[in-house]
MARVOVEX-473192 format. One line per 4 residues: for each residue x, y, z of N, C-alpha, C. Coordinates in nm, 4 decimals. Layout:
X Y Z X Y Z X Y Z ~ ... .
END
This chain:
0.7256 -1.5718 1.7841 0.6675 -1.5676 1.6674 0.6346 -1.6552 1.6141 ~ 0.5258 -1.6333 1.5138 0.5276 -1.7298 1.4150 0.5216 -1.6510 1.2580 ~ 0.5818 -1.7521 1.1674 0.5550 -1.7075 1.0150 0.3849 -1.6755 0.9428 ~ 0.3054 -1.5624 0.9391 0.2083 -1.6360 0.8514 0.2247 -1.5493 0.7011 .
0.1063 -1.5998 0.6136 0.1276 -1.5505 0.4816 0.0194 -1.4548 0.5329 ~ 0.0254 -1.3479 0.4649 -0.0359 -1.2328 0.4442 -0.0160 -1.1329 0.3131 ~ -0.1515 -1.0298 0.2988 -0.2007 -0.9581 0.2178 -0.1107 -0.8284 0.2431 ~ -0.0935 -0.7154 0.1584 -0.0760 -0.5519 0.1840 -0.1015 -0.4795 0.0812 .
-0.1688 -0.4241 0.1119 -0.2302 -0.3162 -0.0025 -0.1629 -0.1383 0.0353 ~ -0.0980 -0.0827 -0.1075 -0.0241 0.0154 -0.0301 -0.1300 0.1478 -0.1380 ~ -0.1697 0.2318 -0.0728 -0.2088 0.3736 -0.1580 -0.0990 0.4866 -0.0783 ~ -0.0537 0.4965 -0.2708 -0.0186 0.6583 -0.2398 -0.0457 0.7461 -0.3254 .
-0.0478 0.8970 -0.2429 -0.0711 0.9899 -0.3298 0.0364 1.0217 -0.4103 ~ 0.0393 0.9528 -0.5717 0.1335 0.9951 -0.6447 0.1369 1.1560 -0.6266 ~ 0.0977 1.2300 -0.6924 0.1455 1.3385 -0.7624 0.1561 1.4473 -0.5946 ~ 0.1776 1.4021 -0.5175 0.2421 1.4627 -0.3745 0.3049 1.5594 -0.3791 .
0.4787 1.5124 -0.3903 0.5701 1.6143 -0.4195 0.5600 1.7283 -0.5263 ~ 0.5269 1.7274 -0.6244 0.4436 1.8092 -0.7238 0.3581 1.9322 -0.6790 ~ 0.2882 1.8703 -0.6326 0.1689 2.0026 -0.5431 0.2332 2.0482 -0.4339 ~ 0.3188 2.0163 -0.3533 0.3707 2.0712 -0.2588 0.5019 2.1799 -0.2737 .
0.5476 2.1044 -0.3729 0.6297 2.2457 -0.4897 0.5830 2.3522 -0.5035 ~ 0.4798 2.3213 -0.6032 0.3742 2.4345 -0.6341 0.2945 2.5145 -0.5987 ~ 0.2903 2.4569 -0.4621 0.2099 2.5306 -0.3676 0.1925 2.5972 -0.2143 ~ 0.1894 2.7423 -0.2317 0.2760 2.7803 -0.1130 0.1929 2.6630 0.0269 .
0.2332 2.6293 0.1506 0.1782 2.5888 0.2372 0.0623 2.5768 0.3114 ~ -0.0158 2.6735 0.2542 -0.1514 2.7067 0.3626 -0.2519 2.6726 0.2224 ~ -0.1804 2.6144 0.1537 -0.2609 2.5274 0.0374 -0.2691 2.4068 0.0316 ~ -0.1272 2.3456 0.0317 -0.0889 2.2405 0.0795 -0.1458 2.1298 0.1742 .
-0.1310 2.1541 0.2877 -0.1585 2.1135 0.4072 -0.3318 2.0607 0.3796 ~ -0.3874 2.1895 0.3398 -0.5209 2.1037 0.3021 -0.5598 2.0171 0.2104 ~ -0.4525 1.9859 0.1481 -0.4794 1.9378 0.0019 -0.4007 1.7912 0.0793 ~ -0.3022 1.7526 0.1508 -0.2703 1.6115 0.2372 -0.3525 1.6309 0.2948 .
-0.3923 1.6152 0.3761 -0.5361 1.6237 0.4951 -0.6324 1.5400 0.3912 ~ -0.6849 1.5904 0.2684 -0.7953 1.5468 0.1970 -0.7566 1.4410 0.1659 ~ -0.5991 1.4037 0.1112 -0.5993 1.2489 0.0752 -0.5991 1.1119 0.2088 ~ -0.5205 1.2057 0.3203 -0.5577 1.1000 0.4469 -0.6897 1.0785 0.4936 .
-0.7404 1.2461 0.4814 -0.9249 1.1883 0.5063 -0.9950 1.0904 0.4135 ~ -0.9676 1.1014 0.2819 -1.0870 1.0648 0.2099 -1.0211 0.8803 0.2295 ~ -0.9031 0.8609 0.2345 -0.8624 0.7062 0.2252 -0.8871 0.6370 0.3587 ~ -0.8953 0.7628 0.5564 -0.9883 0.6353 0.5935 -1.1225 0.6838 0.6109 .
-1.1926 0.7446 0.5558 -1.3279 0.7467 0.5771 -1.3635 0.6176 0.4725 ~ -1.3037 0.6437 0.3661 -1.3354 0.4808 0.2934 -1.2921 0.3687 0.3488 ~ -1.2048 0.3429 0.4444 -1.1449 0.2491 0.5075 -1.2777 0.2288 0.6504 ~ -1.3011 0.3386 0.7048 -1.4491 0.3226 0.7957 -1.5623 0.2597 0.7267 .
-1.5955 0.3204 0.6151 -1.7122 0.2638 0.5662 -1.7266 0.1344 0.4707 ~ -1.5796 0.0911 0.4532 -1.5591 -0.0442 0.3819 -1.5041 -0.1304 0.4300 ~ -1.5127 -0.1835 0.4823 -1.4391 -0.3147 0.5887 -1.3110 -0.3943 0.5073 ~ -1.2291 -0.4379 0.4455 -1.1568 -0.4593 0.3791 -1.1410 -0.6379 0.4768 .
-1.0918 -0.5989 0.5773 -1.0530 -0.7843 0.6327 -1.0557 -0.7638 0.7971 ~ -1.0869 -0.8468 0.8496 -1.0844 -0.8684 0.9914 -0.8925 -0.8524 1.0173 ~ -0.8505 -0.7966 1.1428 -0.7120 -0.7913 1.1254 -0.6077 -0.7673 1.0698 ~ -0.7176 -0.5946 1.0281 -0.6202 -0.5229 0.9453 -0.5298 -0.4104 1.0626 .
-0.3820 -0.4058 0.9826 -0.3230 -0.3136 1.0792 -0.2966 -0.2380 0.9623 ~ -0.2681 -0.1195 0.9606 -0.2391 0.0579 0.8958 -0.0979 0.0749 0.9404 ~ -0.0594 0.1351 0.8530 0.0595 0.2285 0.8895 0.0447 0.3641 0.7898 ~ 0.0623 0.4714 0.8277 0.0625 0.6020 0.7945 0.1698 0.6901 0.7636 .
0.1933 0.6572 0.6401 0.3395 0.7114 0.5924 0.3668 0.8556 0.5393 ~ 0.2300 0.9317 0.5319 0.2396 1.0149 0.5416 0.1922 1.0513 0.3602 ~ 0.3084 1.0492 0.2777 0.2242 1.0089 0.1516 0.1821 0.9274 0.1087 ~ 0.1584 0.7890 0.1873 0.0583 0.7229 0.1675 0.0400 0.6488 0.2990 .
-0.0440 0.4850 0.2503 -0.0971 0.4220 0.3536 -0.0876 0.3201 0.3218 ~ -0.0458 0.2161 0.4144 -0.0306 0.0606 0.3679 -0.0891 -0.0199 0.4947 ~ -0.1872 -0.0974 0.4583 -0.2794 -0.1894 0.5425 -0.2020 -0.3620 0.4812 ~ -0.2005 -0.4363 0.5634 -0.1899 -0.5620 0.5737 -0.2867 -0.6621 0.6802 .
-0.3062 -0.7533 0.6374 -0.4519 -0.8356 0.6888 -0.3502 -0.9812 0.6549 ~ -0.4117 -1.0989 0.7623 -0.3849 -1.1748 0.6954 -0.4061 -1.2409 0.5896 ~ -0.3317 -1.3664 0.5508 -0.4338 -1.4207 0.4048 -0.5810 -1.4892 0.5042 ~ -0.6679 -1.4696 0.4248 -0.8167 -1.5382 0.3981 -0.9021 -1.4659 0.5305 .
-0.8441 -1.3669 0.5685 -0.9294 -1.2676 0.6702 -0.9654 -1.1856 0.5468 ~ -0.9566 -1.1453 0.4672 -1.0602 -1.0782 0.4050 -1.1703 -1.1052 0.3464 ~ -1.2501 -0.9868 0.3500 -1.3626 -0.9552 0.3715 -1.4431 -0.9498 0.2017 ~ -1.3938 -0.9043 0.1070 -1.4194 -0.8970 -0.0331 -1.3044 -0.9291 -0.0471 .
-1.3138 -0.8785 -0.2574 -1.2172 -0.9164 -0.3297 -1.0940 -0.7944 -0.2996 ~ -0.9893 -0.8112 -0.2434 -0.8923 -0.6898 -0.2079 -0.8328 -0.5892 -0.3460 ~ -0.8283 -0.6509 -0.4823 -0.8564 -0.5440 -0.5961 -0.9633 -0.4727 -0.6125 ~ -1.0567 -0.5448 -0.5904 -1.1995 -0.4793 -0.6377 -1.1832 -0.3343 -0.5176 .
-1.1488 -0.3361 -0.3802 -1.1752 -0.3141 -0.2751 -1.0830 -0.1212 -0.3024 ~ -0.9268 -0.2525 -0.3866 -0.8549 -0.1245 -0.3881 -0.9075 -0.0128 -0.5188 ~ -0.9316 -0.1020 -0.6530 -0.9916 -0.0177 -0.7001 -1.1133 0.0811 -0.7078 ~ -1.1731 0.0599 -0.5711 -1.3245 0.1539 -0.5414 -1.2357 0.2292 -0.4400 .
-1.1198 0.2468 -0.3726 -1.0381 0.3129 -0.3259 -0.9971 0.4456 -0.4142 ~ -0.9112 0.3802 -0.5543 -0.8485 0.4373 -0.6297 -0.9629 0.5674 -0.7072 ~ -1.0472 0.4884 -0.7070 -1.2174 0.5904 -0.7773 -1.2119 0.6868 -0.6544 ~ -1.2240 0.6181 -0.5518 -1.2703 0.7298 -0.4438 -1.1615 0.8982 -0.4072 .
-1.0764 0.8878 -0.4562 -0.9650 0.9331 -0.4283 -0.9454 1.0133 -0.5517 ~ -0.9869 0.9571 -0.7060 -0.9633 1.0522 -0.8482 -1.1178 1.1112 -0.8318 ~ -1.1822 1.0872 -0.7744 -1.3147 1.1733 -0.7555 -1.2560 1.3205 -0.7094 ~ -1.1752 1.2903 -0.5982 -1.1294 1.4497 -0.5599 -1.0123 1.4652 -0.5992 .
-0.9721 1.4539 -0.7296 -0.8820 1.5337 -0.8118 -0.7710 1.4388 -0.7597 ~ -0.7338 1.3586 -0.6823 -0.5504 1.2850 -0.6592 -0.5681 1.1873 -0.7181 ~ -0.3997 1.1925 -0.7992 -0.3805 1.0760 -0.8718 -0.3346 0.9721 -0.7421 ~ -0.3189 0.8453 -0.8088 -0.3088 0.7498 -0.6737 -0.2315 0.6032 -0.7728 .
-0.1241 0.5841 -0.6515 -0.0703 0.4673 -0.6920 -0.0972 0.3442 -0.5872 ~ -0.1808 0.2579 -0.6307 -0.1805 0.1376 -0.5533 -0.1839 -0.0460 -0.5783 ~ -0.1312 -0.0268 -0.5076 -0.0456 -0.1964 -0.4919 -0.0974 -0.2641 -0.4075 ~ -0.1443 -0.4021 -0.4628 -0.1867 -0.5218 -0.3536 -0.0498 -0.6246 -0.4465 .
0.0219 -0.6434 -0.2763 0.1286 -0.7835 -0.2192 0.0607 -0.8912 -0.1753 ~ 0.1588 -0.9889 -0.1864 0.1400 -1.0923 -0.0918 0.3168 -1.1382 -0.0091 ~ 0.2801 -1.1938 0.0989 0.4342 -1.2875 0.0969 0.4337 -1.3218 0.2812 ~ 0.4929 -1.3009 0.3090 0.4875 -1.3461 0.5061 0.5058 -1.2860 0.5926 .
0.4776 -1.2673 0.7149 0.4366 -1.1769 0.8245 0.4909 -1.2088 0.9175 ~ 0.5831 -1.1620 1.0046 0.5959 -1.2240 1.1338 0.5145 -1.1651 1.2556 ~ 0.4554 -1.2531 1.3206 0.3690 -1.2157 1.4573 0.3347 -1.2972 1.5717 ~ 0.3361 -1.2035 1.6753 0.3668 -1.2787 1.7795 0.2552 -1.3807 1.8000 .
0.2577 -1.4963 1.8624 0.2065 -1.6429 1.8186 0.0653 -1.6271 1.9354 ~ 0.1115 -1.5836 2.0079 0.0124 -1.5287 2.1425 -0.0976 -1.4012 2.1142 ~ -0.0625 -1.3315 1.9754 -0.1659 -1.1682 1.9739 -0.2669 -1.2192 1.9287 ~ -0.2986 -1.3104 1.8834 -0.4869 -1.2682 1.8735 -0.4985 -1.1823 1.7726 .
-0.4802 -1.1351 1.6908 -0.4963 -1.0418 1.6084 -0.4326 -0.9225 1.6180 ~ -0.4147 -0.8865 1.7914 -0.3322 -0.7724 1.8077 -0.2086 -0.7219 1.8031 ~ -0.1848 -0.6684 1.6994 -0.0137 -0.6119 1.6633 0.0191 -0.4592 1.7179 ~ 0.1112 -0.4914 1.8087 0.1298 -0.3596 1.8946 0.2925 -0.3157 1.7944 .
0.2300 -0.1672 1.7954 0.3864 -0.0812 1.7543 0.4558 -0.0435 1.9101 ~ 0.5700 -0.0416 1.8658 0.6578 0.0246 2.0066 0.7357 0.1155 1.9639 ~ 0.7160 0.1917 2.0592 0.7411 0.3078 2.0395 0.8898 0.3115 2.1934 ~ 1.0214 0.4010 2.1242 1.1620 0.3667 2.2140 1.1876 0.5302 2.2124 .
1.3345 0.5765 2.2737 1.3622 0.6120 2.2485 1.5400 0.5588 2.2302 ~ 1.6360 0.5946 2.1489 1.7929 0.5356 2.1602 1.8579 0.6353 2.1887 ~ 1.8896 0.6737 2.2618 1.9730 0.8072 2.2836 1.8852 0.9035 2.3102 ~ 1.8665 1.0166 2.2137 1.7714 1.1074 2.1533 1.7038 1.0436 2.0566 .
1.6862 0.9417 1.9505 1.6596 0.8981 1.8394 1.5253 0.8400 1.9079 ~ 1.4075 0.8555 1.8363 1.2971 0.8562 1.9255 1.2929 0.7279 1.7997 ~ 1.2389 0.5824 1.7998 1.2258 0.4874 1.7397 1.0786 0.4090 1.7406 ~ 0.9844 0.4104 1.5895 0.8735 0.3467 1.6275 0.8849 0.2383 1.5812 .
0.8443 0.0743 1.5871 0.9016 -0.0405 1.5278 0.7766 -0.1276 1.5186 ~ 0.7432 -0.1806 1.4050 0.6552 -0.2491 1.3772 0.6740 -0.3902 1.4414 ~ 0.5417 -0.4723 1.4423 0.5899 -0.5724 1.5128 0.7008 -0.7020 1.4674 ~ 0.7260 -0.7039 1.3517 0.7993 -0.7952 1.2749 0.8369 -0.7837 1.1145 .
0.9480 -0.8293 1.0755 0.9504 -0.7623 0.9166 0.7971 -0.8298 0.8782 ~ 0.8052 -0.7362 0.7524 0.6434 -0.7572 0.6428 0.7239 -0.7858 0.5326 ~ 0.7323 -0.8912 0.4600 0.7117 -0.8829 0.3628 0.6417 -0.8402 0.2535 ~ 0.4775 -0.8411 0.2873 0.3996 -0.7690 0.2043 0.4659 -0.6048 0.1576 .
0.5207 -0.5887 0.2977 0.4935 -0.3810 0.3046 0.6367 -0.3496 0.2214 ~ 0.7679 -0.4954 0.2016 0.8746 -0.4750 0.1360 0.8254 -0.4314 0.0159 ~ 0.7658 -0.5509 -0.0481 0.7037 -0.5507 -0.2056 0.6177 -0.4596 -0.2553 ~ 0.5348 -0.3896 -0.1568 0.4545 -0.2675 -0.1609 0.5733 -0.1491 -0.2306 .
0.6676 -0.1765 -0.1365 0.7880 -0.0159 -0.1203 0.8473 -0.0734 -0.2663 ~ 0.9005 -0.1662 -0.3024 0.9804 -0.2061 -0.4331 0.8567 -0.1623 -0.5473 ~ 0.7262 -0.1666 -0.5405 0.6640 -0.0951 -0.6900 0.6045 0.0535 -0.6850 ~ 0.6277 0.0791 -0.5555 0.6391 0.1813 -0.5392 0.6968 0.2764 -0.5904 .
0.8516 0.2199 -0.5682 1.0155 0.3257 -0.5920 0.9925 0.2826 -0.7580 ~ 0.9433 0.1616 -0.8013 0.9438 0.1606 -0.9867 0.8704 0.2386 -1.0425 ~ 0.7399 0.2796 -1.0003 0.6473 0.3403 -1.0083 0.7205 0.5175 -1.0760 ~ 0.8323 0.5607 -1.0009 0.9368 0.7052 -1.0097 0.9846 0.6859 -1.1207 .
1.0033 0.7889 -1.2069 1.0649 0.7435 -1.2945 1.2792 0.8226 -1.2171 ~ 1.3520 0.7868 -1.3361 1.4789 0.7828 -1.2441 1.5338 0.9270 -1.3162 ~ 1.6287 0.9388 -1.2735 1.6990 1.1002 -1.2938 1.7592 1.0752 -1.4579 ~ 1.8108 0.9708 -1.5238 1.8008 0.9646 -1.6393 1.6842 0.9901 -1.7437 .
1.5720 1.0301 -1.7334 1.4851 1.0861 -1.7758 1.3969 0.9048 -1.8176 ~ 1.3927 0.8109 -1.7537 1.3087 0.6961 -1.8016 1.2276 0.6797 -1.7209 ~ 1.0927 0.6562 -1.8116 0.9434 0.6713 -1.7415 0.9629 0.5558 -1.6242 ~ 0.9184 0.6019 -1.4952 0.8902 0.4490 -1.4142 0.7347 0.3683 -1.4826 .
0.7051 0.3064 -1.3905 0.5820 0.2991 -1.4114 0.4875 0.3847 -1.4568 ~ 0.4451 0.4716 -1.3354 0.3727 0.5559 -1.3509 0.2547 0.5171 -1.2247 ~ 0.1644 0.6063 -1.2048 0.0424 0.5677 -1.1694 -0.0280 0.4840 -1.1752 ~ -0.1303 0.3933 -1.0926 -0.1804 0.3061 -1.1630 -0.2245 0.1764 -1.0552 .
-0.3017 0.0625 -1.0581 -0.3102 -0.0320 -0.9866 -0.2221 -0.1939 -1.0131 ~ -0.1382 -0.2141 -0.9390 -0.0200 -0.3189 -0.9321 -0.0516 -0.4053 -0.8389 ~ -0.0777 -0.5441 -0.9374 -0.1019 -0.6523 -0.7968 0.0557 -0.7277 -0.8794 ~ 0.0909 -0.8163 -0.6980 0.2180 -0.8863 -0.7341 0.1265 -1.0181 -0.7614 .
0.2021 -1.1231 -0.8466 0.1907 -1.1887 -0.9214 0.1635 -1.3179 -0.7998 ~ 0.2409 -1.2846 -0.6708 0.2165 -1.3464 -0.5495 0.0599 -1.3732 -0.5079 ~ 0.0216 -1.2164 -0.4770 -0.1115 -1.2392 -0.4526 -0.2212 -1.2750 -0.5763 ~ -0.1718 -1.3078 -0.6745 -0.3199 -1.3297 -0.7864 -0.3053 -1.4541 -0.7318 .
-0.1864 -1.5675 -0.7252 -0.1643 -1.7150 -0.7065 -0.2294 -1.7362 -0.5648 ~ -0.2105 -1.6402 -0.4867 -0.2505 -1.6728 -0.3302 -0.4475 -1.6363 -0.2992 ~ -0.5036 -1.5473 -0.4145 -0.6436 -1.5384 -0.4451 -0.6922 -1.6176 -0.5567 ~ -0.6159 -1.6947 -0.6198 -0.6750 -1.7859 -0.7197 -0.7327 -1.7643 -0.8578 .
-0.6230 -1.6224 -0.8824 -0.7057 -1.5473 -0.9585 -0.5705 -1.5878 -1.1153 ~ -0.6167 -1.5792 -1.2297 -0.5233 -1.5858 -1.3328 -0.5478 -1.4411 -1.4309 ~ -0.4947 -1.3893 -1.5090 -0.5344 -1.2999 -1.5922 -0.6269 -1.3520 -1.6976 ~ -0.6922 -1.2197 -1.8052 -0.7942 -1.2916 -1.8454 -0.6733 -1.3033 -2.0040 .
-0.5967 -1.2281 -2.0422 -0.4663 -1.2303 -2.1252 -0.3295 -1.2921 -2.0641 ~ -0.2327 -1.2539 -2.1416 -0.0983 -1.2471 -2.0866 0.0040 -1.1374 -2.0213 ~ -0.0328 -1.0592 -1.9538 -0.0453 -0.9441 -1.9487 0.1190 -0.9489 -1.9206 ~ 0.2560 -0.8245 -1.9741 0.3504 -0.8058 -1.9698 0.3773 -0.7798 -1.7812 .
0.5020 -0.9093 -1.7412 0.5157 -0.8697 -1.6009 0.6159 -0.7423 -1.6204 ~ 0.5928 -0.6590 -1.4904 0.7047 -0.5976 -1.4476 0.7407 -0.6078 -1.3339 ~ 0.9401 -0.6063 -1.3343 0.9769 -0.7049 -1.2645 1.0219 -0.6036 -1.1816 ~ 1.0951 -0.6260 -1.0720 1.1437 -0.5189 -0.9433 1.2168 -0.6395 -0.8548 .
1.3071 -0.6073 -0.7890 1.4284 -0.6352 -0.7218 1.3014 -0.8351 -0.6465 ~ 1.3448 -0.8848 -0.7541 1.2580 -1.0370 -0.7591 1.1274 -1.0435 -0.7564 ~ 1.0483 -0.9400 -0.7358 0.8895 -0.9466 -0.7504 0.8532 -0.9136 -0.9128 ~ 0.7709 -0.9365 -0.9465 0.7134 -0.9414 -1.0610 0.5343 -0.8633 -1.0267 .
0.4723 -0.7612 -1.1541 0.4050 -0.7153 -1.0655 0.3078 -0.7417 -1.2462 ~ 0.1552 -0.7026 -1.2310 0.0619 -0.6516 -1.3120 0.0105 -0.5404 -1.3357 ~ -0.0009 -0.4781 -1.4006 -0.0629 -0.3605 -1.3673 -0.1769 -0.3615 -1.4564 ~ -0.3224 -0.3293 -1.3863 -0.4582 -0.3808 -1.3706 -0.4829 -0.2805 -1.4112 .
-0.5056 -0.1394 -1.3776 -0.5490 -0.0629 -1.4689 -0.4865 0.0544 -1.4231 ~ -0.4722 0.1782 -1.5254 -0.4232 0.3258 -1.5054 -0.4857 0.3842 -1.3989 .
END
């Protein structure tokens, strides 16, 4: 295994739980498919990077690719994806992260999900630890309100300061950093 720099992109269906509780199952299931279909249709039409892997979490999809493999600006790509989803009436959270991931040295871009049973428990495993995924999950969690009625960050597009550094970008103004679990994000758009 080797450690390499990678970007992560998370797109989350922000109002999924609200819509689930507000609608009967026969209305909710097509709504859920609308999110998943729209995300993967966008991906099929607009290549973000070579060597991209995706993890469908149901409420969100996470994409990860090696630094330097992007075919376009990942911030612009993520903005476009959020706009496509917004056109379908879906509110989203988009997060761009950066960090290290562990991959098989001889994988040549191929990263396999492993599946096995441990006793009666089905276990699916990613090929190795992923800092971009971990940081994306931090931001997703911070976007949600707490039980104490304190508002979370809310839906929007958030970029990890490490991702900006890796892309060689600096904000035009001095935005307020949103910190969570040792990571700092800037809100790029609502």
